[in-house]
C-alpha positions in Angstrom: 44.9 1.9 31.7 46.1 5.4 32.4 45.5 7.3 35.6 42.9 9.6 33.9 41.1 6.5 32.6 41.0 5.0 36.1 39.7 8.2 37.6 36.8 8.4 35.0 35.8 4.7 35.2 33.9 3.2 38.2 32.7 -0.3 38.6 30.2 -1.1 41.4 28.4 -4.3 42.3 25.3 -5.5 44.0 25.3 -8.4 46.5 24.6 -10.9 43.8 27.8 -10.6 41.8 30.6 -9.4 44.1 33.1 -12.2 43.2 32.6 -11.7 39.5 32.8 -7.9 39.8 36.1 -8.2 41.7 37.7 -10.4 39.0 36.4 -7.9 36.4 38.1 -5.1 38.2 41.3 -7.1 38.5 41.3 -7.4 34.7 40.7 -3.7 34.3 43.3 -2.9 36.9 41.0 -0.7 38.9 39.6 -1.0 42.5 36.0 -2.1 42.9 33.7 0.9 43.6 32.8 1.4 47.3 29.2 1.1 48.2 26.9 -1.0 50.3 23.3 -2.2 50.6 21.5 -2.1 53.9 18.4 -4.2 54.6 15.8 -2.7 56.9 13.8 -4.9 59.3 10.7 -4.7 57.0 12.7 -5.9 54.0 13.3 -2.6 52.3 16.7 -2.0 50.6 18.8 1.1 50.8 22.0 1.6 48.8 24.7 4.1 49.8 27.8 5.0 47.8 31.0 5.6 49.7 32.9 7.5 47.1 32.3 10.4 44.6 30.9 9.5 41.2 30.1 13.0 39.9 30.9 13.1 36.1 32.1 9.4 36.1 31.4 6.6 33.7 29.8 4.1 36.1 28.9 0.4 35.8 26.8 -1.6 38.2 27.3 -5.4 38.0 24.3 -7.5 39.2 22.9 -10.8 38.1 19.2 -11.2 38.7 19.0 -14.8 39.8 17.1 -16.4 42.7 15.9 -14.5 44.7 15.2 -12.7 41.5 13.0 -9.9 42.8 15.4 -8.9 45.6 18.4 -8.8 43.2 16.4 -6.9 40.6 15.2 -4.3 43.1 18.7 -3.8 44.4 19.9 -3.2 40.9 17.2 -0.6 40.2 18.0 1.2 43.5 21.7 1.2 42.7 21.1 2.7 39.3 18.9 5.4 40.8 21.5 6.1 43.5 24.3 6.5 40.9 22.1 8.9 38.8 21.2 11.0 41.8 24.9 11.2 42.7 25.5 12.9 39.3 27.2 10.0 37.5 27.7 11.0 33.8 26.6 7.6 32.5 25.3 4.5 34.2 25.6 1.1 32.5 23.7 -1.9 34.0 25.8 -5.0 33.6 23.6 -8.1 33.7 25.7 -11.3 33.5 22.4 -13.1 33.9 19.1 -11.3 33.0 16.2 -12.7 35.0 12.7 -12.8 33.5 14.3 -13.3 30.0 12.1 -16.4 29.4 8.9 -14.3 29.7 9.6 -12.7 26.3 6.3 -13.2 24.4 2.6 -13.9 24.9 2.4 -17.6 24.2 -1.2 -17.7 25.5 -3.9 -15.2 26.4 -3.9 -13.0 29.4 -0.1 -13.3 30.3 2.5 -10.5 30.6 5.7 -9.9 28.6 7.8 -9.5 31.8 11.1 -9.2 30.0 9.8 -6.0 28.4 8.6 -4.7 31.7 12.0 -5.3 33.3 13.7 -3.5 30.4 11.4 -0.5 31.0 12.2 -0.5 34.7 15.9 -0.4 34.0 15.5 2.6 31.7 13.1 4.4 34.1 15.6 3.9 36.9 18.2 5.8 34.9 20.3 3.2 33.1 21.9 4.8 30.0 23.1 1.5 28.6 22.9 -2.2 29.2 25.6 -4.9 29.0 24.2 -8.4 29.1 25.5 -11.9 28.6 23.6 -14.6 26.6 20.1 -13.3 26.7 17.6 -16.1 26.3 16.3 -14.6 23.1 18.1 -12.2 20.8 15.0 -10.1 20.3 15.1 -9.0 24.0 17.6 -6.4 22.9 14.8 -4.6 21.1 12.8 -4.3 24.4 15.2 -1.7 25.6 15.0 2.0 24.7 18.7 2.4 25.5 21.8 0.8 23.7 22.4 -2.8 24.5 25.7 -4.7 24.2 24.9 -8.4 24.0 27.8 -10.7 24.7 28.0 -14.5 24.3 30.1 -17.0 26.2 31.2 -18.7 23.0 34.9 -17.4 23.3 35.2 -18.9 26.8 33.4 -22.1 25.9 35.3 -22.7 22.7 38.7 -22.2 24.4 37.8 -24.7 27.1 36.7 -27.4 24.7 39.7 -26.8 22.5 41.9 -27.3 25.6 40.4 -30.8 26.0 39.7 -31.6 22.3 42.1 -34.5 22.1 40.6 -36.4 25.0 37.1 -36.0 23.6 37.8 -37.9 20.4 35.0 -37.9 17.8 32.4 -35.4 19.0 28.9 -34.6 18.0 27.1 -31.4 19.0 23.6 -32.3 20.1 20.9 -29.7 20.2 18.6 -30.7 23.1 15.6 -29.1 21.3 14.9 -27.6 17.9 15.2 -24.0 19.1 18.9 -24.5 19.9 19.9 -25.9 16.5 21.6 -22.7 15.2 23.8 -22.5 18.3 24.7 -26.2 18.2 25.6 -25.9 14.5 28.0 -23.0 15.2 29.8 -25.0 17.9 30.0 -28.0 15.5 31.7 -25.8 13.0 34.1 -24.3 15.5 35.0 -27.6 17.2 35.0 -29.8 14.1 32.2 -32.1 15.1 29.0 -33.5 13.7 25.5 -32.2 14.5 22.5 -34.1 15.9 19.1 -32.8 17.0 16.6 -34.1 19.6 12.9 -33.7 19.1 11.8 -32.6 22.6 8.2 -33.0 23.8 7.2 -31.2 26.9 4.5 -32.6 29.2 4.4 -29.6 31.6 6.5 -26.7 32.8 8.8 -29.0 34.8 8.5 -32.3 33.0 10.1 -33.0 29.6 10.1 -36.1 27.4 12.8 -36.3 24.7 11.3 -38.6 22.1 13.4 -38.7 18.9 17.0 -38.3 17.9 18.0 -37.0 14.4 21.6 -37.8 13.7 24.3 -40.4 14.7 25.9 -40.4 18.1 27.1 -44.1 18.5 30.6 -44.3 19.8 31.0 -40.5 20.0 31.3 -37.9 22.7 28.1 -35.9 22.9 28.4 -32.2 23.8 25.2 -30.3 24.5 25.5 -26.5 24.9 22.6 -24.2 25.8 22.2 -20.7 27.3 21.1 -22.1 30.7 20.4 -25.1 32.8 17.3 -24.5 34.9 15.6 -27.6 36.3 17.8 -29.8 34.1 14.9 -31.8 32.9 15.6 -31.2 29.2 19.4 -31.9 29.4 19.1 -35.0 31.5 16.4 -36.6 29.4 18.5 -35.8 26.3 21.5 -37.4 28.0 19.6 -40.6 28.6 18.4 -40.7 25.0 21.8 -40.3 23.4 23.3 -42.9 25.7 20.5 -45.3 24.7 21.6 -44.7 21.1 25.2 -45.7 21.9 27.0 -42.4 22.8 30.4 -42.9 24.5 30.1 -39.9 26.8 27.9 -36.9 27.5 29.0 -33.4 28.4 26.5 -30.7 29.2 27.4 -27.0 29.0 25.5 -23.8 29.6 26.3 -20.2 30.2 24.0 -19.7 33.2 23.8 -22.3 36.0 20.3 -21.4 37.2 20.0 -24.9 38.7 16.7 -24.8 40.6 14.1 -27.4 41.7 15.3 -30.9 41.1 18.3 -29.9 39.0 21.0 -31.1 41.4 19.4 -34.5 41.9 18.8 -35.0 38.1 22.3 -34.0 37.1 23.9 -36.2 39.9 22.0 -39.2 38.6 22.2 -38.5 34.9 24.7 -40.2 32.6 26.6 -36.9 32.2 30.3 -36.9 33.0 30.8 -33.1 33.0 28.6 -30.0 33.6 30.4 -27.0 32.2 29.1 -23.6 33.3 30.3 -20.0 33.7 30.3 -17.7 36.8 27.4 -15.5 35.6 25.6 -17.0 38.6 27.6 -18.2 41.6 27.5 -22.0 42.1 29.0 -22.2 45.6 27.9 -24.8 48.1 24.5 -25.4 46.5 26.3 -27.4 43.8 28.0 -29.9 46.2 25.9 -32.8 44.9 27.5 -32.4 41.5 30.9 -31.1 42.5 32.7 -34.1 40.9 31.1 -33.2 37.6 31.1 -29.4 37.7 33.5 -27.2 35.7 33.1 -23.5 36.2 34.7 -21.1 33.7 34.9 -17.3 34.3 33.5 -14.6 32.0 35.2 -11.9 34.0 37.8 -11.0 31.3 35.1 -11.1 28.7 32.9 -8.6 30.6 35.9 -6.6 31.7 37.1 -6.1 28.1 33.6 -5.1 27.0 33.6 -2.4 29.8 37.0 -1.2 28.7 35.8 -0.8 25.1 32.5 0.9 26.0 34.4 3.3 28.2 36.8 4.2 25.3 34.0 4.3 22.7 35.5 1.4 20.9 33.7 -1.4 19.0 32.3 -4.2 21.1 30.7 -6.2 18.4 34.0 -6.6 16.5 35.6 -8.2 19.5 32.8 -10.5 20.6 30.8 -11.3 17.5 29.9 -15.0 17.1 31.3 -15.6 13.6 34.7 -16.5 15.0 35.2 -16.5 18.8 38.9 -17.3 18.3 39.8 -14.1 16.5 43.5 -13.3 17.0 42.7 -9.6 17.7 40.5 -10.5 20.7 42.1 -9.8 24.1 40.0 -12.5 25.7 40.6 -15.0 22.9 44.4 -14.8 23.3 44.5 -14.6 27.1 44.8 -17.7 29.2 41.4 -19.0 30.3 40.8 -19.1 34.1 38.8 -21.9 35.6 37.0 -21.1 38.8 37.1 -23.7 41.4 33.6 -24.8 42.1 32.2 -25.0 45.6 
Protein backbone atom coordinates (compact mmCIF):
# COMPACT_ATOMS: atom_id res chain seq x y z
CA UNK A 1 0.00 0.00 0.00
CA UNK A 2 1.41 3.40 -1.04
CA UNK A 3 2.07 6.29 1.34
CA UNK A 4 -0.90 8.24 -0.02
CA UNK A 5 -3.15 5.22 0.57
CA UNK A 6 -1.91 4.86 4.15
CA UNK A 7 -2.52 8.54 4.81
CA UNK A 8 -6.11 8.28 3.58
CA UNK A 9 -7.04 5.06 5.42
CA UNK A 10 -7.56 4.90 9.17
CA UNK A 11 -8.62 1.85 11.19
CA UNK A 12 -9.75 2.34 14.80
CA UNK A 13 -11.11 -0.12 17.31
CA UNK A 14 -13.26 -0.23 20.39
CA UNK A 15 -12.30 -2.11 23.51
CA UNK A 16 -14.08 -5.28 22.33
CA UNK A 17 -11.87 -6.05 19.31
CA UNK A 18 -8.40 -4.63 19.87
CA UNK A 19 -6.40 -7.81 19.17
CA UNK A 20 -8.33 -8.52 15.98
CA UNK A 21 -8.00 -4.91 14.80
CA UNK A 22 -4.24 -4.95 15.43
CA UNK A 23 -3.85 -8.07 13.28
CA UNK A 24 -5.99 -6.50 10.57
CA UNK A 25 -3.70 -3.46 10.56
CA UNK A 26 -0.66 -5.71 10.32
CA UNK A 27 -2.16 -7.24 7.19
CA UNK A 28 -2.89 -3.75 5.79
CA UNK A 29 0.58 -2.52 6.81
CA UNK A 30 -0.80 0.52 8.60
CA UNK A 31 -0.71 1.57 12.27
CA UNK A 32 -3.85 1.15 14.35
CA UNK A 33 -5.68 4.45 14.75
CA UNK A 34 -5.08 6.23 18.04
CA UNK A 35 -8.10 6.78 20.23
CA UNK A 36 -9.35 5.76 23.63
CA UNK A 37 -12.55 5.26 25.59
CA UNK A 38 -13.01 6.67 29.08
CA UNK A 39 -15.54 5.32 31.56
CA UNK A 40 -17.06 7.84 33.95
CA UNK A 41 -18.01 6.83 37.53
CA UNK A 42 -21.71 6.78 36.59
CA UNK A 43 -21.06 4.35 33.74
CA UNK A 44 -21.16 6.83 30.84
CA UNK A 45 -18.67 6.35 27.99
CA UNK A 46 -16.63 9.02 26.28
CA UNK A 47 -14.48 8.44 23.18
CA UNK A 48 -11.59 10.70 22.21
CA UNK A 49 -9.53 10.53 19.03
CA UNK A 50 -5.82 11.25 19.35
CA UNK A 51 -5.10 11.95 15.68
CA UNK A 52 -6.53 13.90 12.76
CA UNK A 53 -9.16 12.13 10.63
CA UNK A 54 -10.43 15.07 8.56
CA UNK A 55 -11.15 13.86 5.03
CA UNK A 56 -10.02 10.30 5.83
CA UNK A 57 -11.68 6.97 5.04
CA UNK A 58 -12.20 5.59 8.57
CA UNK A 59 -13.12 2.15 9.85
CA UNK A 60 -14.13 1.34 13.42
CA UNK A 61 -13.81 -2.34 14.42
CA UNK A 62 -16.07 -3.47 17.25
CA UNK A 63 -17.81 -6.77 17.96
CA UNK A 64 -20.98 -6.40 20.01
CA UNK A 65 -20.77 -9.45 22.25
CA UNK A 66 -21.36 -9.67 26.01
CA UNK A 67 -21.73 -7.09 27.55
CA UNK A 68 -23.65 -6.35 24.35
CA UNK A 69 -25.16 -3.00 25.31
CA UNK A 70 -21.85 -1.50 26.49
CA UNK A 71 -20.00 -2.59 23.35
CA UNK A 72 -22.83 -1.37 21.12
CA UNK A 73 -22.97 2.01 22.82
CA UNK A 74 -19.21 2.42 22.50
CA UNK A 75 -19.47 1.68 18.78
CA UNK A 76 -22.22 4.27 18.31
CA UNK A 77 -20.24 6.91 20.20
CA UNK A 78 -17.10 6.11 18.19
CA UNK A 79 -19.01 6.56 14.93
CA UNK A 80 -20.42 9.88 16.11
CA UNK A 81 -16.96 10.99 17.22
CA UNK A 82 -15.44 10.20 13.81
CA UNK A 83 -18.22 12.01 11.94
CA UNK A 84 -17.90 15.11 14.14
CA UNK A 85 -14.13 15.03 13.53
CA UNK A 86 -14.91 15.43 9.78
CA UNK A 87 -14.04 11.93 8.57
CA UNK A 88 -14.98 11.65 4.89
CA UNK A 89 -16.51 8.18 5.33
CA UNK A 90 -17.09 5.99 8.37
CA UNK A 91 -17.50 2.22 8.04
CA UNK A 92 -18.69 0.19 11.03
CA UNK A 93 -16.82 -3.14 11.00
CA UNK A 94 -18.83 -5.71 12.96
CA UNK A 95 -16.99 -9.04 13.19
CA UNK A 96 -19.94 -10.15 15.38
CA UNK A 97 -23.30 -8.38 15.15
CA UNK A 98 -25.19 -8.64 18.43
CA UNK A 99 -29.00 -8.73 18.43
CA UNK A 100 -28.91 -10.50 15.04
CA UNK A 101 -31.13 -13.31 16.32
CA UNK A 102 -33.97 -10.86 16.99
CA UNK A 103 -34.62 -10.47 13.27
CA UNK A 104 -38.38 -11.11 13.03
CA UNK A 105 -41.64 -11.12 14.98
CA UNK A 106 -42.12 -14.80 15.76
CA UNK A 107 -44.91 -13.97 18.21
CA UNK A 108 -47.06 -10.99 19.11
CA UNK A 109 -45.84 -7.88 20.96
CA UNK A 110 -42.09 -8.41 20.45
CA UNK A 111 -39.55 -6.07 18.78
CA UNK A 112 -37.34 -6.59 15.74
CA UNK A 113 -34.21 -5.47 17.53
CA UNK A 114 -31.82 -6.25 14.67
CA UNK A 115 -33.62 -3.59 12.63
CA UNK A 116 -33.48 -1.14 15.53
CA UNK A 117 -29.69 -1.60 15.85
CA UNK A 118 -29.31 -1.13 12.09
CA UNK A 119 -31.20 2.17 12.40
CA UNK A 120 -29.02 3.26 15.31
CA UNK A 121 -25.82 2.65 13.35
CA UNK A 122 -27.12 4.72 10.43
CA UNK A 123 -28.34 7.50 12.71
CA UNK A 124 -24.97 7.62 14.49
CA UNK A 125 -23.38 8.37 11.13
CA UNK A 126 -22.13 5.10 9.66
CA UNK A 127 -21.86 5.41 5.88
CA UNK A 128 -21.25 1.70 5.40
CA UNK A 129 -21.26 -1.58 7.33
CA UNK A 130 -18.87 -4.52 7.04
CA UNK A 131 -20.14 -7.61 8.87
CA UNK A 132 -19.12 -11.23 9.26
CA UNK A 133 -21.60 -14.13 9.11
CA UNK A 134 -24.84 -12.40 10.02
CA UNK A 135 -27.30 -14.80 11.63
CA UNK A 136 -29.72 -14.29 8.74
CA UNK A 137 -28.92 -12.99 5.25
CA UNK A 138 -31.99 -10.73 5.23
CA UNK A 139 -30.50 -8.55 7.98
CA UNK A 140 -28.55 -6.80 5.22
CA UNK A 141 -31.87 -5.33 4.11
CA UNK A 142 -32.43 -3.74 7.52
CA UNK A 143 -29.73 -1.15 6.78
CA UNK A 144 -30.24 2.06 4.81
CA UNK A 145 -26.51 2.13 3.98
CA UNK A 146 -24.41 -0.34 1.91
CA UNK A 147 -23.55 -3.60 3.66
CA UNK A 148 -20.65 -5.90 2.79
CA UNK A 149 -21.45 -9.32 4.23
CA UNK A 150 -18.47 -11.66 4.59
CA UNK A 151 -18.46 -15.35 5.46
CA UNK A 152 -15.81 -17.34 7.31
CA UNK A 153 -15.98 -20.14 4.70
CA UNK A 154 -12.54 -19.38 3.16
CA UNK A 155 -10.90 -19.66 6.58
CA UNK A 156 -12.87 -22.74 7.65
CA UNK A 157 -12.34 -24.60 4.37
CA UNK A 158 -8.58 -23.96 4.44
CA UNK A 159 -8.38 -25.34 7.97
CA UNK A 160 -10.37 -28.51 7.23
CA UNK A 161 -8.43 -29.08 4.02
CA UNK A 162 -5.20 -28.90 6.05
CA UNK A 163 -6.39 -31.82 8.23
CA UNK A 164 -8.45 -33.59 5.55
CA UNK A 165 -6.40 -36.80 5.48
CA UNK A 166 -6.64 -37.41 9.21
CA UNK A 167 -10.42 -36.95 9.12
CA UNK A 168 -11.00 -39.92 6.80
CA UNK A 169 -14.58 -40.37 5.61
CA UNK A 170 -16.53 -37.30 6.67
CA UNK A 171 -20.17 -36.36 6.82
CA UNK A 172 -21.34 -32.76 7.20
CA UNK A 173 -24.20 -32.75 9.67
CA UNK A 174 -26.68 -29.91 9.91
CA UNK A 175 -27.67 -29.65 13.60
CA UNK A 176 -31.05 -28.26 12.52
CA UNK A 177 -33.10 -27.91 9.35
CA UNK A 178 -32.34 -24.20 9.01
CA UNK A 179 -28.62 -24.87 8.49
CA UNK A 180 -28.99 -27.46 5.70
CA UNK A 181 -27.92 -25.12 2.89
CA UNK A 182 -24.65 -24.23 4.66
CA UNK A 183 -23.89 -27.87 5.51
CA UNK A 184 -24.53 -28.86 1.89
CA UNK A 185 -22.03 -26.25 0.63
CA UNK A 186 -19.33 -27.52 2.99
CA UNK A 187 -20.10 -31.12 1.99
CA UNK A 188 -19.44 -30.13 -1.63
CA UNK A 189 -16.24 -28.20 -0.84
CA UNK A 190 -14.77 -30.87 1.44
CA UNK A 191 -15.98 -33.92 -0.48
CA UNK A 192 -18.20 -35.37 2.24
CA UNK A 193 -21.73 -36.69 2.67
CA UNK A 194 -24.64 -34.78 4.17
CA UNK A 195 -26.88 -35.63 7.12
CA UNK A 196 -29.59 -33.65 8.87
CA UNK A 197 -30.82 -33.61 12.46
CA UNK A 198 -34.47 -32.96 13.24
CA UNK A 199 -34.16 -30.61 16.23
CA UNK A 200 -36.97 -30.12 18.71
CA UNK A 201 -36.69 -27.27 21.19
CA UNK A 202 -38.29 -27.49 24.64
CA UNK A 203 -37.38 -23.93 25.68
CA UNK A 204 -34.98 -21.09 24.91
CA UNK A 205 -32.15 -22.92 26.68
CA UNK A 206 -33.11 -26.60 26.31
CA UNK A 207 -32.94 -28.53 23.05
CA UNK A 208 -33.78 -32.13 22.26
CA UNK A 209 -32.43 -33.56 18.99
CA UNK A 210 -34.77 -36.37 18.08
CA UNK A 211 -34.12 -37.80 14.61
CA UNK A 212 -31.14 -38.24 12.27
CA UNK A 213 -31.59 -38.27 8.50
CA UNK A 214 -28.51 -39.76 6.84
CA UNK A 215 -25.68 -42.20 7.59
CA UNK A 216 -22.87 -41.35 10.05
CA UNK A 217 -21.68 -44.81 11.17
CA UNK A 218 -17.88 -45.08 11.14
CA UNK A 219 -17.44 -41.52 9.83
CA UNK A 220 -16.09 -38.25 11.18
CA UNK A 221 -18.97 -35.85 11.74
CA UNK A 222 -18.35 -32.15 11.10
CA UNK A 223 -20.99 -29.66 12.24
CA UNK A 224 -20.58 -26.05 11.10
CA UNK A 225 -22.86 -23.19 12.15
CA UNK A 226 -22.67 -19.41 12.38
CA UNK A 227 -22.40 -19.43 16.19
CA UNK A 228 -22.26 -21.54 19.31
CA UNK A 229 -24.20 -19.80 22.06
CA UNK A 230 -25.32 -22.01 24.97
CA UNK A 231 -24.07 -25.10 23.05
CA UNK A 232 -27.30 -26.99 23.75
CA UNK A 233 -28.00 -27.73 20.09
CA UNK A 234 -24.50 -28.86 19.10
CA UNK A 235 -23.96 -31.02 22.20
CA UNK A 236 -27.29 -32.82 21.85
CA UNK A 237 -26.52 -33.34 18.17
CA UNK A 238 -23.08 -34.76 19.05
CA UNK A 239 -24.62 -37.29 21.44
CA UNK A 240 -27.15 -38.31 18.79
CA UNK A 241 -24.59 -38.96 16.04
CA UNK A 242 -22.32 -40.88 18.43
CA UNK A 243 -25.31 -43.04 19.38
CA UNK A 244 -25.64 -43.76 15.65
CA UNK A 245 -22.04 -44.95 15.39
CA UNK A 246 -20.06 -41.85 14.38
CA UNK A 247 -16.28 -42.25 14.77
CA UNK A 248 -15.58 -38.66 15.84
CA UNK A 249 -17.37 -35.31 16.11
CA UNK A 250 -15.95 -31.86 15.31
CA UNK A 251 -18.00 -28.75 15.97
CA UNK A 252 -17.20 -25.50 14.16
CA UNK A 253 -18.71 -22.02 14.29
CA UNK A 254 -17.72 -18.53 13.24
CA UNK A 255 -18.77 -16.82 16.46
CA UNK A 256 -17.81 -18.33 19.86
CA UNK A 257 -20.57 -16.63 21.86
CA UNK A 258 -20.30 -19.41 24.49
CA UNK A 259 -22.59 -18.24 27.28
CA UNK A 260 -24.55 -19.92 30.05
CA UNK A 261 -23.70 -23.61 30.38
CA UNK A 262 -21.76 -23.71 27.10
CA UNK A 263 -18.36 -24.48 28.63
CA UNK A 264 -19.63 -27.30 30.83
CA UNK A 265 -21.65 -28.81 27.98
CA UNK A 266 -18.78 -28.70 25.48
CA UNK A 267 -16.29 -30.07 28.04
CA UNK A 268 -18.52 -33.08 28.71
CA UNK A 269 -19.82 -33.62 25.17
CA UNK A 270 -18.35 -36.30 22.84
CA UNK A 271 -16.76 -33.59 20.71
CA UNK A 272 -13.02 -33.85 20.01
CA UNK A 273 -12.52 -30.36 18.53
CA UNK A 274 -14.32 -27.02 18.75
CA UNK A 275 -13.20 -24.83 15.83
CA UNK A 276 -14.04 -21.13 16.06
CA UNK A 277 -12.73 -17.79 14.78
CA UNK A 278 -11.56 -14.67 16.59
CA UNK A 279 -14.64 -12.54 15.83
CA UNK A 280 -15.19 -12.81 19.59
CA UNK A 281 -12.14 -13.23 21.86
CA UNK A 282 -12.00 -16.55 23.69
CA UNK A 283 -9.31 -15.86 26.27
CA UNK A 284 -9.31 -17.37 29.75
CA UNK A 285 -13.08 -17.94 29.76
CA UNK A 286 -12.49 -20.95 27.48
CA UNK A 287 -10.06 -22.69 29.83
CA UNK A 288 -12.51 -25.58 30.49
CA UNK A 289 -12.32 -26.54 26.79
CA UNK A 290 -8.76 -25.43 25.99
CA UNK A 291 -7.78 -29.00 25.06
CA UNK A 292 -10.53 -29.03 22.40
CA UNK A 293 -10.42 -25.44 21.18
CA UNK A 294 -8.98 -24.38 17.82
CA UNK A 295 -9.21 -20.64 17.13
CA UNK A 296 -8.69 -19.40 13.57
CA UNK A 297 -8.23 -15.78 12.59
CA UNK A 298 -10.39 -13.75 10.20
CA UNK A 299 -8.04 -10.76 10.39
CA UNK A 300 -6.75 -11.18 6.82
CA UNK A 301 -10.27 -11.71 5.51
CA UNK A 302 -11.51 -8.48 7.09
CA UNK A 303 -8.30 -6.64 6.23
CA UNK A 304 -8.59 -7.57 2.57
CA UNK A 305 -12.22 -6.44 2.55
CA UNK A 306 -11.21 -3.04 3.98
CA UNK A 307 -8.46 -2.75 1.36
CA UNK A 308 -10.95 -3.40 -1.42
CA UNK A 309 -13.61 -1.06 -0.04
CA UNK A 310 -11.02 1.71 0.33
CA UNK A 311 -9.94 1.25 -3.30
CA UNK A 312 -13.53 0.92 -4.59
CA UNK A 313 -12.89 -2.65 -5.72
CA UNK A 314 -15.29 -5.58 -5.71
CA UNK A 315 -15.71 -7.34 -2.38
CA UNK A 316 -18.27 -9.92 -3.49
CA UNK A 317 -15.98 -11.29 -6.21
CA UNK A 318 -13.37 -12.07 -3.58
CA UNK A 319 -15.52 -13.49 -0.81
CA UNK A 320 -18.53 -15.00 -2.52
CA UNK A 321 -19.52 -18.43 -1.25
CA UNK A 322 -19.60 -20.32 -4.53
CA UNK A 323 -15.90 -21.18 -4.24
CA UNK A 324 -13.94 -20.02 -1.16
CA UNK A 325 -10.73 -21.47 -2.67
CA UNK A 326 -10.60 -19.13 -5.67
CA UNK A 327 -7.00 -18.70 -6.81
CA UNK A 328 -7.44 -14.94 -7.22
CA UNK A 329 -8.31 -14.55 -3.55
CA UNK A 330 -5.55 -13.01 -1.45
CA UNK A 331 -6.86 -14.70 1.68
CA UNK A 332 -7.38 -18.04 -0.08
CA UNK A 333 -3.76 -18.18 -1.21
CA UNK A 334 -2.18 -16.86 1.98
CA UNK A 335 -1.04 -19.12 4.81
CA UNK A 336 -3.79 -19.51 7.44
CA UNK A 337 -2.88 -18.26 10.91
CA UNK A 338 -4.20 -20.15 13.91
CA UNK A 339 -4.61 -18.10 17.07
CA UNK A 340 -3.42 -19.77 20.23
CA UNK A 341 -6.48 -20.02 22.46
CA UNK A 342 -6.39 -18.92 26.09
